[in-house]
PDB file of N, CA, C and O in Angstrom:
ATOM      1  N   MET A   1       3.202  -7.001 -49.622  1.00  0.00           N
ATOM      2  CA  MET A   1       3.355  -6.038 -50.686  1.00  0.00           C
ATOM      3  C   MET A   1       4.759  -6.149 -51.257  1.00  0.00           C
ATOM      4  O   MET A   1       5.730  -6.210 -50.502  1.00  0.00           O
ATOM      5  N   GLN A   2       4.880  -6.176 -52.555  1.00  0.00           N
ATOM      6  CA  GLN A   2       6.182  -6.309 -53.189  1.00  0.00           C
ATOM      7  C   GLN A   2       6.878  -4.961 -53.247  1.00  0.00           C
ATOM      8  O   GLN A   2       6.245  -3.909 -53.329  1.00  0.00           O
ATOM      9  N   ALA A   3       8.189  -5.027 -53.201  1.00  0.00           N
ATOM     10  CA  ALA A   3       8.980  -3.806 -53.342  1.00  0.00           C
ATOM     11  C   ALA A   3       8.934  -3.348 -54.797  1.00  0.00           C
ATOM     12  O   ALA A   3       8.941  -4.162 -55.720  1.00  0.00           O
ATOM     13  N   LEU A   4       8.887  -2.047 -54.979  1.00  0.00           N
ATOM     14  CA  LEU A   4       8.816  -1.505 -56.318  1.00  0.00           C
ATOM     15  C   LEU A   4      10.163  -1.547 -57.035  1.00  0.00           C
ATOM     16  O   LEU A   4      10.220  -1.521 -58.264  1.00  0.00           O
ATOM     17  N   VAL A   5      11.245  -1.612 -56.259  1.00  0.00           N
ATOM     18  CA  VAL A   5      12.583  -1.628 -56.836  1.00  0.00           C
ATOM     19  C   VAL A   5      13.133  -3.043 -56.726  1.00  0.00           C
ATOM     20  O   VAL A   5      13.115  -3.623 -55.640  1.00  0.00           O
ATOM     21  N   PRO A   6      13.619  -3.608 -57.818  1.00  0.00           N
ATOM     22  CA  PRO A   6      14.189  -4.946 -57.746  1.00  0.00           C
ATOM     23  C   PRO A   6      15.407  -4.992 -56.833  1.00  0.00           C
ATOM     24  O   PRO A   6      16.057  -3.973 -56.605  1.00  0.00           O
ATOM     25  N   LYS A   7      15.715  -6.185 -56.309  1.00  0.00           N
ATOM     26  CA  LYS A   7      16.800  -6.338 -55.349  1.00  0.00           C
ATOM     27  C   LYS A   7      18.149  -5.927 -55.910  1.00  0.00           C
ATOM     28  O   LYS A   7      18.971  -5.366 -55.184  1.00  0.00           O
ATOM     29  N   GLU A   8      18.393  -6.189 -57.172  1.00  0.00           N
ATOM     30  CA  GLU A   8      19.722  -5.887 -57.720  1.00  0.00           C
ATOM     31  C   GLU A   8      19.983  -4.384 -57.798  1.00  0.00           C
ATOM     32  O   GLU A   8      21.130  -3.970 -57.963  1.00  0.00           O
ATOM     33  N   PHE A   9      18.941  -3.563 -57.682  1.00  0.00           N
ATOM     34  CA  PHE A   9      19.130  -2.118 -57.730  1.00  0.00           C
ATOM     35  C   PHE A   9      19.162  -1.498 -56.342  1.00  0.00           C
ATOM     36  O   PHE A   9      19.349  -0.287 -56.218  1.00  0.00           O
ATOM     37  N   ASN A  10      18.987  -2.285 -55.309  1.00  0.00           N
ATOM     38  CA  ASN A  10      19.058  -1.779 -53.943  1.00  0.00           C
ATOM     39  C   ASN A  10      20.510  -1.722 -53.493  1.00  0.00           C
ATOM     40  O   ASN A  10      20.965  -2.592 -52.751  1.00  0.00           O
ATOM     41  N   MET A  11      21.236  -0.708 -53.937  1.00  0.00           N
ATOM     42  CA  MET A  11      22.631  -0.532 -53.554  1.00  0.00           C
ATOM     43  C   MET A  11      22.743   0.711 -52.687  1.00  0.00           C
ATOM     44  O   MET A  11      21.988   1.671 -52.839  1.00  0.00           O
ATOM     45  N   ARG A  12      23.683   0.669 -51.796  1.00  0.00           N
ATOM     46  CA  ARG A  12      23.956   1.826 -50.975  1.00  0.00           C
ATOM     47  C   ARG A  12      25.193   2.527 -51.509  1.00  0.00           C
ATOM     48  O   ARG A  12      26.014   1.921 -52.197  1.00  0.00           O
ATOM     49  N   LEU A  13      25.319   3.791 -51.191  1.00  0.00           N
ATOM     50  CA  LEU A  13      26.450   4.553 -51.699  1.00  0.00           C
ATOM     51  C   LEU A  13      27.775   4.083 -51.112  1.00  0.00           C
ATOM     52  O   LEU A  13      28.812   4.197 -51.764  1.00  0.00           O
ATOM     53  N   ASP A  14      27.754   3.556 -49.890  1.00  0.00           N
ATOM     54  CA  ASP A  14      29.015   3.136 -49.294  1.00  0.00           C
ATOM     55  C   ASP A  14      29.575   1.863 -49.935  1.00  0.00           C
ATOM     56  O   ASP A  14      30.714   1.486 -49.661  1.00  0.00           O
ATOM     57  N   GLU A  15      28.798   1.210 -50.773  1.00  0.00           N
ATOM     58  CA  GLU A  15      29.331   0.050 -51.495  1.00  0.00           C
ATOM     59  C   GLU A  15      30.342   0.496 -52.545  1.00  0.00           C
ATOM     60  O   GLU A  15      31.204  -0.285 -52.948  1.00  0.00           O
ATOM     61  N   PHE A  16      30.243   1.732 -52.983  1.00  0.00           N
ATOM     62  CA  PHE A  16      31.156   2.258 -53.984  1.00  0.00           C
ATOM     63  C   PHE A  16      32.341   2.981 -53.363  1.00  0.00           C
ATOM     64  O   PHE A  16      33.231   3.426 -54.087  1.00  0.00           O
ATOM     65  N   TYR A  17      32.374   3.107 -52.054  1.00  0.00           N
ATOM     66  CA  TYR A  17      33.428   3.840 -51.366  1.00  0.00           C
ATOM     67  C   TYR A  17      34.676   2.984 -51.254  1.00  0.00           C
ATOM     68  O   TYR A  17      34.616   1.828 -50.836  1.00  0.00           O
ATOM     69  N   ASN A  18      35.787   3.551 -51.626  1.00  0.00           N
ATOM     70  CA  ASN A  18      37.064   2.873 -51.504  1.00  0.00           C
ATOM     71  C   ASN A  18      38.022   3.804 -50.769  1.00  0.00           C
ATOM     72  O   ASN A  18      38.432   4.816 -51.337  1.00  0.00           O
ATOM     73  N   PRO A  19      38.390   3.501 -49.530  1.00  0.00           N
ATOM     74  CA  PRO A  19      39.235   4.410 -48.762  1.00  0.00           C
ATOM     75  C   PRO A  19      40.635   4.584 -49.348  1.00  0.00           C
ATOM     76  O   PRO A  19      41.307   5.572 -49.053  1.00  0.00           O
ATOM     77  N   GLU A  20      41.078   3.647 -50.164  1.00  0.00           N
ATOM     78  CA  GLU A  20      42.409   3.776 -50.761  1.00  0.00           C
ATOM     79  C   GLU A  20      42.455   4.894 -51.795  1.00  0.00           C
ATOM     80  O   GLU A  20      43.529   5.411 -52.102  1.00  0.00           O
ATOM     81  N   LYS A  21      41.303   5.268 -52.330  1.00  0.00           N
ATOM     82  CA  LYS A  21      41.258   6.319 -53.344  1.00  0.00           C
ATOM     83  C   LYS A  21      40.987   7.697 -52.747  1.00  0.00           C
ATOM     84  O   LYS A  21      40.827   8.672 -53.480  1.00  0.00           O
ATOM     85  N   ASP A  22      40.938   7.777 -51.436  1.00  0.00           N
ATOM     86  CA  ASP A  22      40.723   9.066 -50.787  1.00  0.00           C
ATOM     87  C   ASP A  22      41.913   9.978 -51.018  1.00  0.00           C
ATOM     88  O   ASP A  22      43.067   9.549 -51.003  1.00  0.00           O
ATOM     89  N   ARG A  23      41.602  11.234 -51.229  1.00  0.00           N
ATOM     90  CA  ARG A  23      42.662  12.231 -51.321  1.00  0.00           C
ATOM     91  C   ARG A  23      42.639  13.024 -50.033  1.00  0.00           C
ATOM     92  O   ARG A  23      41.620  13.625 -49.693  1.00  0.00           O
ATOM     93  N   SER A  24      43.725  13.035 -49.326  1.00  0.00           N
ATOM     94  CA  SER A  24      43.767  13.801 -48.086  1.00  0.00           C
ATOM     95  C   SER A  24      44.061  15.257 -48.410  1.00  0.00           C
ATOM     96  O   SER A  24      44.693  15.573 -49.417  1.00  0.00           O
ATOM     97  N   ALA A  25      43.606  16.104 -47.566  1.00  0.00           N
ATOM     98  CA  ALA A  25      43.768  17.533 -47.781  1.00  0.00           C
ATOM     99  C   ALA A  25      45.061  17.995 -47.123  1.00  0.00           C
ATOM    100  O   ALA A  25      45.032  18.817 -46.207  1.00  0.00           O
ATOM    101  N   SER A  26      46.181  17.481 -47.577  1.00  0.00           N
ATOM    102  CA  SER A  26      47.454  17.900 -47.006  1.00  0.00           C
ATOM    103  C   SER A  26      47.875  19.225 -47.625  1.00  0.00           C
ATOM    104  O   SER A  26      47.650  19.479 -48.808  1.00  0.00           O
ATOM    105  N   ARG A  27      48.482  20.050 -46.811  1.00  0.00           N
ATOM    106  CA  ARG A  27      48.887  21.374 -47.260  1.00  0.00           C
ATOM    107  C   ARG A  27      50.370  21.550 -47.019  1.00  0.00           C
ATOM    108  O   ARG A  27      50.923  21.055 -46.037  1.00  0.00           O
ATOM    109  N   SER A  28      50.994  22.253 -47.917  1.00  0.00           N
ATOM    110  CA  SER A  28      52.402  22.574 -47.720  1.00  0.00           C
ATOM    111  C   SER A  28      52.512  23.967 -47.111  1.00  0.00           C
ATOM    112  O   SER A  28      51.521  24.694 -47.030  1.00  0.00           O
ATOM    113  N   ILE A  29      53.697  24.332 -46.690  1.00  0.00           N
ATOM    114  CA  ILE A  29      53.887  25.615 -46.015  1.00  0.00           C
ATOM    115  C   ILE A  29      53.716  26.792 -46.962  1.00  0.00           C
ATOM    116  O   ILE A  29      53.369  27.889 -46.525  1.00  0.00           O
ATOM    117  N   ASP A  30      53.955  26.581 -48.247  1.00  0.00           N
ATOM    118  CA  ASP A  30      53.832  27.683 -49.194  1.00  0.00           C
ATOM    119  C   ASP A  30      52.460  27.733 -49.877  1.00  0.00           C
ATOM    120  O   ASP A  30      52.256  28.514 -50.806  1.00  0.00           O
ATOM    121  N   ASP A  31      51.537  26.911 -49.422  1.00  0.00           N
ATOM    122  CA  ASP A  31      50.198  26.896 -49.988  1.00  0.00           C
ATOM    123  C   ASP A  31      49.399  28.062 -49.410  1.00  0.00           C
ATOM    124  O   ASP A  31      49.239  28.158 -48.194  1.00  0.00           O
ATOM    125  N   VAL A  32      48.901  28.939 -50.264  1.00  0.00           N
ATOM    126  CA  VAL A  32      48.203  30.131 -49.800  1.00  0.00           C
ATOM    127  C   VAL A  32      46.697  30.032 -49.988  1.00  0.00           C
ATOM    128  O   VAL A  32      45.974  30.981 -49.687  1.00  0.00           O
ATOM    129  N   ARG A  33      46.226  28.923 -50.470  1.00  0.00           N
ATOM    130  CA  ARG A  33      44.784  28.773 -50.668  1.00  0.00           C
ATOM    131  C   ARG A  33      44.076  28.624 -49.331  1.00  0.00           C
ATOM    132  O   ARG A  33      44.664  28.176 -48.347  1.00  0.00           O
ATOM    133  N   LYS A  34      42.818  29.001 -49.313  1.00  0.00           N
ATOM    134  CA  LYS A  34      42.024  28.828 -48.103  1.00  0.00           C
ATOM    135  C   LYS A  34      41.680  27.353 -47.927  1.00  0.00           C
ATOM    136  O   LYS A  34      41.635  26.592 -48.893  1.00  0.00           O
ATOM    137  N   THR A  35      41.443  26.969 -46.696  1.00  0.00           N
ATOM    138  CA  THR A  35      41.058  25.590 -46.432  1.00  0.00           C
ATOM    139  C   THR A  35      39.625  25.364 -46.873  1.00  0.00           C
ATOM    140  O   THR A  35      38.828  26.301 -46.926  1.00  0.00           O
ATOM    141  N   LYS A  36      39.304  24.146 -47.184  1.00  0.00           N
ATOM    142  CA  LYS A  36      37.941  23.797 -47.565  1.00  0.00           C
ATOM    143  C   LYS A  36      37.107  23.665 -46.307  1.00  0.00           C
ATOM    144  O   LYS A  36      37.549  23.109 -45.302  1.00  0.00           O
ATOM    145  N   LEU A  37      35.900  24.183 -46.379  1.00  0.00           N
ATOM    146  CA  LEU A  37      35.000  24.058 -45.245  1.00  0.00           C
ATOM    147  C   LEU A  37      34.293  22.713 -45.317  1.00  0.00           C
ATOM    148  O   LEU A  37      33.644  22.389 -46.311  1.00  0.00           O
ATOM    149  N   THR A  38      34.426  21.954 -44.271  1.00  0.00           N
ATOM    150  CA  THR A  38      33.755  20.664 -44.223  1.00  0.00           C
ATOM    151  C   THR A  38      32.391  20.839 -43.565  1.00  0.00           C
ATOM    152  O   THR A  38      32.098  21.886 -42.987  1.00  0.00           O
ATOM    153  N   LEU A  39      31.575  19.819 -43.659  1.00  0.00           N
ATOM    154  CA  LEU A  39      30.261  19.877 -43.008  1.00  0.00           C
ATOM    155  C   LEU A  39      30.406  19.981 -41.498  1.00  0.00           C
ATOM    156  O   LEU A  39      29.605  20.637 -40.832  1.00  0.00           O
ATOM    157  N   GLU A  40      31.421  19.336 -40.967  1.00  0.00           N
ATOM    158  CA  GLU A  40      31.664  19.400 -39.530  1.00  0.00           C
ATOM    159  C   GLU A  40      31.992  20.836 -39.106  1.00  0.00           C
ATOM    160  O   GLU A  40      31.490  21.319 -38.091  1.00  0.00           O
ATOM    161  N   THR A  41      32.829  21.509 -39.885  1.00  0.00           N
ATOM    162  CA  THR A  41      33.187  22.887 -39.588  1.00  0.00           C
ATOM    163  C   THR A  41      31.981  23.805 -39.719  1.00  0.00           C
ATOM    164  O   THR A  41      31.769  24.683 -38.882  1.00  0.00           O
ATOM    165  N   LEU A  42      31.194  23.605 -40.763  1.00  0.00           N
ATOM    166  CA  LEU A  42      30.000  24.427 -40.951  1.00  0.00           C
ATOM    167  C   LEU A  42      29.009  24.227 -39.807  1.00  0.00           C
ATOM    168  O   LEU A  42      28.362  25.178 -39.369  1.00  0.00           O
ATOM    169  N   ASN A  43      28.893  22.998 -39.328  1.00  0.00           N
ATOM    170  CA  ASN A  43      27.988  22.711 -38.217  1.00  0.00           C
ATOM    171  C   ASN A  43      28.465  23.399 -36.941  1.00  0.00           C
ATOM    172  O   ASN A  43      27.657  23.931 -36.180  1.00  0.00           O
ATOM    173  N   LYS A  44      29.781  23.390 -36.706  1.00  0.00           N
ATOM    174  CA  LYS A  44      30.329  24.075 -35.534  1.00  0.00           C
ATOM    175  C   LYS A  44      30.080  25.578 -35.621  1.00  0.00           C
ATOM    176  O   LYS A  44      29.737  26.211 -34.622  1.00  0.00           O
ATOM    177  N   LEU A  45      30.251  26.148 -36.808  1.00  0.00           N
ATOM    178  CA  LEU A  45      30.010  27.572 -36.986  1.00  0.00           C
ATOM    179  C   LEU A  45      28.543  27.922 -36.766  1.00  0.00           C
ATOM    180  O   LEU A  45      28.231  28.962 -36.185  1.00  0.00           O
ATOM    181  N   ARG A  46      27.647  27.063 -37.225  1.00  0.00           N
ATOM    182  CA  ARG A  46      26.213  27.297 -37.034  1.00  0.00           C
ATOM    183  C   ARG A  46      25.862  27.267 -35.551  1.00  0.00           C
ATOM    184  O   ARG A  46      25.120  28.121 -35.064  1.00  0.00           O
ATOM    185  N   LYS A  47      26.399  26.277 -34.832  1.00  0.00           N
ATOM    186  CA  LYS A  47      26.132  26.181 -33.397  1.00  0.00           C
ATOM    187  C   LYS A  47      26.689  27.394 -32.659  1.00  0.00           C
ATOM    188  O   LYS A  47      26.047  27.927 -31.753  1.00  0.00           O
ATOM    189  N   TYR A  48      27.891  27.829 -33.051  1.00  0.00           N
ATOM    190  CA  TYR A  48      28.488  29.002 -32.428  1.00  0.00           C
ATOM    191  C   TYR A  48      27.613  30.236 -32.646  1.00  0.00           C
ATOM    192  O   TYR A  48      27.405  31.025 -31.724  1.00  0.00           O
ATOM    193  N   ARG A  49      27.097  30.400 -33.876  1.00  0.00           N
ATOM    194  CA  ARG A  49      26.228  31.525 -34.198  1.00  0.00           C
ATOM    195  C   ARG A  49      24.949  31.486 -33.368  1.00  0.00           C
ATOM    196  O   ARG A  49      24.498  32.523 -32.881  1.00  0.00           O
ATOM    197  N   GLU A  50      24.359  30.302 -33.201  1.00  0.00           N
ATOM    198  CA  GLU A  50      23.134  30.174 -32.412  1.00  0.00           C
ATOM    199  C   GLU A  50      23.384  30.495 -30.949  1.00  0.00           C
ATOM    200  O   GLU A  50      22.563  31.156 -30.312  1.00  0.00           O
ATOM    201  N   ILE A  51      24.508  30.036 -30.406  1.00  0.00           N
ATOM    202  CA  ILE A  51      24.838  30.323 -29.008  1.00  0.00           C
ATOM    203  C   ILE A  51      25.058  31.818 -28.821  1.00  0.00           C
ATOM    204  O   ILE A  51      24.573  32.410 -27.857  1.00  0.00           O
ATOM    205  N   LYS A  52      25.788  32.420 -29.743  1.00  0.00           N
ATOM    206  CA  LYS A  52      26.057  33.846 -29.673  1.00  0.00           C
ATOM    207  C   LYS A  52      24.765  34.654 -29.746  1.00  0.00           C
ATOM    208  O   LYS A  52      24.608  35.648 -29.038  1.00  0.00           O
ATOM    209  N   LYS A  53      23.840  34.225 -30.606  1.00  0.00           N
ATOM    210  CA  LYS A  53      22.558  34.915 -30.749  1.00  0.00           C
ATOM    211  C   LYS A  53      21.746  34.816 -29.459  1.00  0.00           C
ATOM    212  O   LYS A  53      21.157  35.806 -29.024  1.00  0.00           O
ATOM    213  N   SER A  54      21.707  33.637 -28.844  1.00  0.00           N
ATOM    214  CA  SER A  54      20.954  33.475 -27.602  1.00  0.00           C
ATOM    215  C   SER A  54      21.581  34.273 -26.463  1.00  0.00           C
ATOM    216  O   SER A  54      20.867  34.817 -25.621  1.00  0.00           O
ATOM    217  N   GLU A  55      22.929  34.347 -26.431  1.00  0.00           N
ATOM    218  CA  GLU A  55      23.593  35.148 -25.408  1.00  0.00           C
ATOM    219  C   GLU A  55      23.263  36.631 -25.578  1.00  0.00           C
ATOM    220  O   GLU A  55      23.049  37.336 -24.591  1.00  0.00           O
ATOM    221  N   THR A  56      23.221  37.099 -26.802  1.00  0.00           N
ATOM    222  CA  THR A  56      22.882  38.494 -27.070  1.00  0.00           C
ATOM    223  C   THR A  56      21.462  38.810 -26.616  1.00  0.00           C
ATOM    224  O   THR A  56      21.211  39.866 -26.037  1.00  0.00           O
ATOM    225  N   ILE A  57      20.541  37.896 -26.879  1.00  0.00           N
ATOM    226  CA  ILE A  57      19.151  38.089 -26.451  1.00  0.00           C
ATOM    227  C   ILE A  57      19.065  38.149 -24.928  1.00  0.00           C
ATOM    228  O   ILE A  57      18.364  38.997 -24.376  1.00  0.00           O
ATOM    229  N   GLU A  58      19.774  37.253 -24.254  1.00  0.00           N
ATOM    230  CA  GLU A  58      19.772  37.249 -22.787  1.00  0.00           C
ATOM    231  C   GLU A  58      20.390  38.533 -22.236  1.00  0.00           C
ATOM    232  O   GLU A  58      19.887  39.079 -21.254  1.00  0.00           O
ATOM    233  N   GLN A  59      21.469  39.027 -22.846  1.00  0.00           N
ATOM    234  CA  GLN A  59      22.093  40.263 -22.385  1.00  0.00           C
ATOM    235  C   GLN A  59      21.163  41.451 -22.573  1.00  0.00           C
ATOM    236  O   GLN A  59      21.113  42.339 -21.722  1.00  0.00           O
ATOM    237  N   LYS A  60      20.422  41.477 -23.683  1.00  0.00           N
ATOM    238  CA  LYS A  60      19.474  42.569 -23.922  1.00  0.00           C
ATOM    239  C   LYS A  60      18.345  42.541 -22.904  1.00  0.00           C
ATOM    240  O   LYS A  60      17.920  43.589 -22.418  1.00  0.00           O
ATOM    241  N   LYS A  61      17.849  41.328 -22.571  1.00  0.00           N
ATOM    242  CA  LYS A  61      16.793  41.215 -21.559  1.00  0.00           C
ATOM    243  C   LYS A  61      17.302  41.705 -20.208  1.00  0.00           C
ATOM    244  O   LYS A  61      16.606  42.436 -19.502  1.00  0.00           O
ATOM    245  N   PHE A  62      18.515  41.299 -19.853  1.00  0.00           N
ATOM    246  CA  PHE A  62      19.092  41.690 -18.569  1.00  0.00           C
ATOM    247  C   PHE A  62      19.320  43.198 -18.521  1.00  0.00           C
ATOM    248  O   PHE A  62      19.031  43.835 -17.508  1.00  0.00           O
ATOM    249  N   ALA A  63      19.834  43.772 -19.608  1.00  0.00           N
ATOM    250  CA  ALA A  63      20.096  45.206 -19.641  1.00  0.00           C
ATOM    251  C   ALA A  63      18.794  46.001 -19.556  1.00  0.00           C
ATOM    252  O   ALA A  63      18.738  47.025 -18.876  1.00  0.00           O
ATOM    253  N   SER A  64      17.754  45.539 -20.239  1.00  0.00           N
ATOM    254  CA  SER A  64      16.480  46.261 -20.176  1.00  0.00           C
ATOM    255  C   SER A  64      15.869  46.161 -18.780  1.00  0.00           C
ATOM    256  O   SER A  64      15.204  47.095 -18.332  1.00  0.00           O
ATOM    257  N   LEU A  65      16.082  45.060 -18.099  1.00  0.00           N
ATOM    258  CA  LEU A  65      15.599  44.906 -16.735  1.00  0.00           C
ATOM    259  C   LEU A  65      16.420  45.768 -15.781  1.00  0.00           C
ATOM    260  O   LEU A  65      15.874  46.389 -14.870  1.00  0.00           O
ATOM    261  N   MET A  66      17.728  45.800 -15.996  1.00  0.00           N
ATOM    262  CA  MET A  66      18.608  46.549 -15.102  1.00  0.00           C
ATOM    263  C   MET A  66      18.386  48.055 -15.219  1.00  0.00           C
ATOM    264  O   MET A  66      18.373  48.761 -14.210  1.00  0.00           O
ATOM    265  N   TYR A  67      18.212  48.544 -16.432  1.00  0.00           N
ATOM    266  CA  TYR A  67      18.112  49.981 -16.641  1.00  0.00           C
ATOM    267  C   TYR A  67      16.673  50.469 -16.810  1.00  0.00           C
ATOM    268  O   TYR A  67      16.453  51.603 -17.237  1.00  0.00           O
ATOM    269  N   ALA A  68      15.705  49.634 -16.484  1.00  0.00           N
ATOM    270  CA  ALA A  68      14.310  50.055 -16.570  1.00  0.00           C
ATOM    271  C   ALA A  68      14.011  51.036 -15.449  1.00  0.00           C
ATOM    272  O   ALA A  68      14.589  50.963 -14.365  1.00  0.00           O
ATOM    273  N   LYS A  69      13.103  51.948 -15.727  1.00  0.00           N
ATOM    274  CA  LYS A  69      12.716  52.913 -14.700  1.00  0.00           C
ATOM    275  C   LYS A  69      11.874  52.205 -13.658  1.00  0.00           C
ATOM    276  O   LYS A  69      11.006  51.391 -13.974  1.00  0.00           O
ATOM    277  N   GLN A  70      12.154  52.537 -12.409  1.00  0.00           N
ATOM    278  CA  GLN A  70      11.397  51.904 -11.337  1.00  0.00           C
ATOM    279  C   GLN A  70      10.044  52.597 -11.202  1.00  0.00           C
ATOM    280  O   GLN A  70       9.916  53.813 -11.341  1.00  0.00           O
ATOM    281  N   ALA A  71       9.052  51.773 -10.928  1.00  0.00           N
ATOM    282  CA  ALA A  71       7.723  52.334 -10.680  1.00  0.00           C
ATOM    283  C   ALA A  71       7.711  52.931  -9.285  1.00  0.00           C
ATOM    284  O   ALA A  71       8.098  52.285  -8.312  1.00  0.00           O
ATOM    285  N   GLN A  72       7.262  54.169  -9.206  1.00  0.00           N
ATOM    286  CA  GLN A  72       7.258  54.842  -7.917  1.00  0.00           C
ATOM    287  C   GLN A  72       5.997  54.435  -7.160  1.00  0.00           C
ATOM    288  O   GLN A  72       4.876  54.671  -7.610  1.00  0.00           O
ATOM    289  N   ALA A  73       6.207  53.825  -6.011  1.00  0.00           N
ATOM    290  CA  ALA A  73       5.082  53.330  -5.222  1.00  0.00           C
ATOM    291  C   ALA A  73       4.266  54.479  -4.645  1.00  0.00           C
ATOM    292  O   ALA A  73       3.041  54.496  -4.769  1.00  0.00           O
ATOM    293  N   ASP A  74       4.936  55.435  -4.018  1.00  0.00           N
ATOM    294  CA  ASP A  74       4.173  56.557  -3.484  1.00  0.00           C
ATOM    295  C   ASP A  74       4.615  57.829  -4.221  1.00  0.00           C
ATOM    296  O   ASP A  74       5.762  58.267  -4.130  1.00  0.00           O
ATOM    297  N   THR A  75       3.679  58.383  -4.933  1.00  0.00           N
ATOM    298  CA  THR A  75       3.960  59.591  -5.716  1.00  0.00           C
ATOM    299  C   THR A  75       3.641  60.864  -4.940  1.00  0.00           C
ATOM    300  O   THR A  75       3.997  61.965  -5.361  1.00  0.00           O
ATOM    301  N   GLY A  76       2.985  60.708  -3.835  1.00  0.00           N
ATOM    302  CA  GLY A  76       2.587  61.879  -3.045  1.00  0.00           C
ATOM    303  C   GLY A  76       3.766  62.442  -2.273  1.00  0.00           C
ATOM    304  O   GLY A  76       4.687  61.723  -1.886  1.00  0.00           O
ATOM    305  N   GLY A  77       3.712  63.713  -2.065  1.00  0.00           N
ATOM    306  CA  GLY A  77       4.755  64.392  -1.297  1.00  0.00           C
ATOM    307  C   GLY A  77       4.251  64.717   0.077  1.00  0.00           C
ATOM    308  O   GLY A  77       3.419  64.002   0.635  1.00  0.00           O
ATOM    309  N   PHE A  78       4.765  65.816   0.632  1.00  0.00           N
ATOM    310  CA  PHE A  78       4.358  66.226   1.974  1.00  0.00           C
ATOM    311  C   PHE A  78       3.038  66.874   1.953  1.00  0.00           C
ATOM    312  O   PHE A  78       2.536  67.285   2.999  1.00  0.00           O
TER     313      PHE A  78
END
């Protein structure tokens, strides 16, 4: 089966990448702007949120188990 796209159009985006034209995010001491959020930072924040959410769920399960009323085995008195 032939490819639908001719070979000369099969380019990847990294063929256009030139590291010499990169602008680094250097900051001076008097720069008051917020830092840019990178995908790596966003991914770390997402993972942190998921871990925190799972810990909260586990704490709620433990607390409900700890403070649950005990079933009374023998309800009869004297």
